[in-house]
C-alpha positions, 0 to 999 in steps of 0.5 A, a space after each residue: 552528416 546524415 542521421 543514418 550515417 550518425 546511426 551507422 557509425 554509432 551502431 558499428 562502435 558499439 558492436 566492434 567491442 561486443 564484450 565490453 558493451 554488453 558488460 557496460 549495459 549490464 551495469 545499467 540493466 542490474 540498476 534498472 532491475 533493482 529499482 523495478 524489483 523493489 518498487 514493485 514489491 513496495 507498490 504491491 505491499 502498498 496496494 495490499 495494506 490499502 485493500 485490507 483497510 478498504 474490505 470494510 468500505 471506504 466511507 466509515 467514520 469513527 467517533 472515540 471518547 476523549 479529544 486526541 490528534 492521533 487515531 488507533 484502536 482503543 486500548 480498553 483501559 480505563 479513561 478519564 474522558 466523558 463516555 460515549 453513551 447508546 443515546 449518542 449513537 442513536 442521536 447520530 442515526 437521525 443525521 442526514 447522509 448517515 446510512 448506518 450507526 453501531 455503537 461498539 464495546 469490546 473486550 476479552 472474555 471466556 466462552 463455553 459451549 459444547 463441553 469446550 472452553 476457549 477465550 476470544 474477542 467479544 464485541 458488542 454492536 447492533 443490527 447495523 454492523 454488517 451495513 458498516 463493515 460489509 460483512 456477510 452471513 455464513 449461516 442464520 442472521 445477524 443480531 435483530 434490530 431492537 431497543 438496546 435497553 431490552 436486547 435479547 441475549 442472542 450471539 453471532 460467531 466469527 467462523 473460527 469460533 464456531 469451528 472450535 466450539 461446535 466442529 462441523 455441527 450445526 451451531 445455530 440455536 445452541 446455547 453459549 456462555 460468555 463470562 457469566 451470561 448465557 447467550 443463544 446462537 443465531 447466526 455464524 459469519 462468513 470468513 473474513 481473514 486476517 486484518 493487520 494481524 487481527 483475526 477477524 474470524 476469532 470474534 463473537 458479536 453480542 448486543 452492545 447493551 449486553 457487552 456493557 453488562 458483561 464487562 461492567 461498562 458504562 460507556 462505549 469504546 467507539 461509535 461506528 457510522 457508515 456515510 452515504 456513498 458519493 457524499 464527502 466524509 468531511 461534510 458528514 464528520 462536520 454534522 457529527 461534531 455539531 451534534 455531538 458538541 450539542 449533546 456534550 457541551 464541548 468537543 470531548 471526543 475524536 472523530 476519524 474518517 477512514 478517508 483521512 486515514 487512508 490518505 495518510 496511510 497511502 502517503 506513508 506507503 508512497 514514501 516507503 516505496 520511493 525509499 526503496 526505489 531510491 536504494 535501488 537507485 544506488 546500482 544505477 550510479 555504479 552503472 553511470 560510472 561504468 558508462 563514463 569509464 567505457 566512453 572515455 576509453 573509446 575516445 582514447 582508442 578512436 582518436 585518430 578516427 576522430 581526427 579524420 572526421 574533423 579533417 574531412 569537415 565534420 563539425 564539433 557538435 557532430 562529434 559531440 552527438 556521436 558520442 553522446 548517441 553511443 552513450 544514450 544507446 548503451 544505456 537505453 539498451 541496459 534500461 530495456 534489459 533491466 525492465 525485463 530482468 526486474 519484471 521477470 524477478 518480480 513475477 518469479 518472486 510472486 510465484 515462488 511466495 504468492 502471499 508476497 504481493 507484487 505490482 509493477 505499475 506502467 508508469 514505473 517502467 516508462 520512469 525507469 527507462 527514461 531515467 536509464 536514458 538520462 543517466 547515459 546522456 549525463 554519463 556521455 557528456 564528458 567523454 563526448 565533450 572531450 572528443 569533440 575538443 580534440 585538435 584534428 592534427 594532433 589526433 591524426 598524429 595519434 597513430 
């Protein structure tokens, strides 16, 4: 049988029962739409979370006190680990491929200025912080590059703190009390937004030595390092480890590279995306069962037609291919309909809730359509084999 004839027979069989064919491919369409919708949301969240991390650059390395195997934000609680010092930070500045280094001392303190009082996060850093974390200034300047031991009592405000304390008035040059110490405002940072639930704009920055005095601490919470672009973070981390061991005598610290953190986070998010996609795939199994059912009914209804084809000389594999082609065509059409539904629903959700990130990669689209075709092929095998195995004489008597 020629390919054109096979295509004509398959098309006629599908269009002869339009409603039944539509309901069959609708089962596949719903499954594909569910997979596309869920994976689009999962991939959108994946990109959003990684974007939140990479807004600070991708070459940041953190050194924290104490040897651990897991990373995270320092709790601020007292630790028995040997503390990091300002001298440690200065020593790391001289390493090759290190662009900038800042000590970091964090704490919560009460701020008073312009007759207003509020409590917020205070970070003790140095002049290199904007270079490391890609921060920009809205007005004024950042902390000057001066010796930490004699650093002047300057403060740089986050935009939310500035708005809360000074409103629309110019904050530059104003006096600000943090705890029991007086500071002078020299700059206001540009808005940075939320980062994993933390308001980056609700923060003030003072010299690290002043923060140690304010919170009565000897050590640092961490040291942040920016490596040169294009240089593997692992090689810079190895040099940092060697220098710190030489200073401390042993490895009593933890080095966390942003590259490692992003890789781990990406792997976790990939698993979550596949998991939600697999949940949507359950609908595809239902669609596959629908194709098996419909094709089995079709074989029963068309028994005499099959007998006539075999009696006229059609080979068994021709009948097999004919019924498999019908099953694949139904599933492929259902897949295309599902793609349109899934992508359309994803975009509608994004329009209705712009804060919810949605992204549909091309490889997901191609994979979903391929899965639909494979399901149709698998679902059509048993009915097609049954059709090909019919005895022509008995089939012709079926009428």
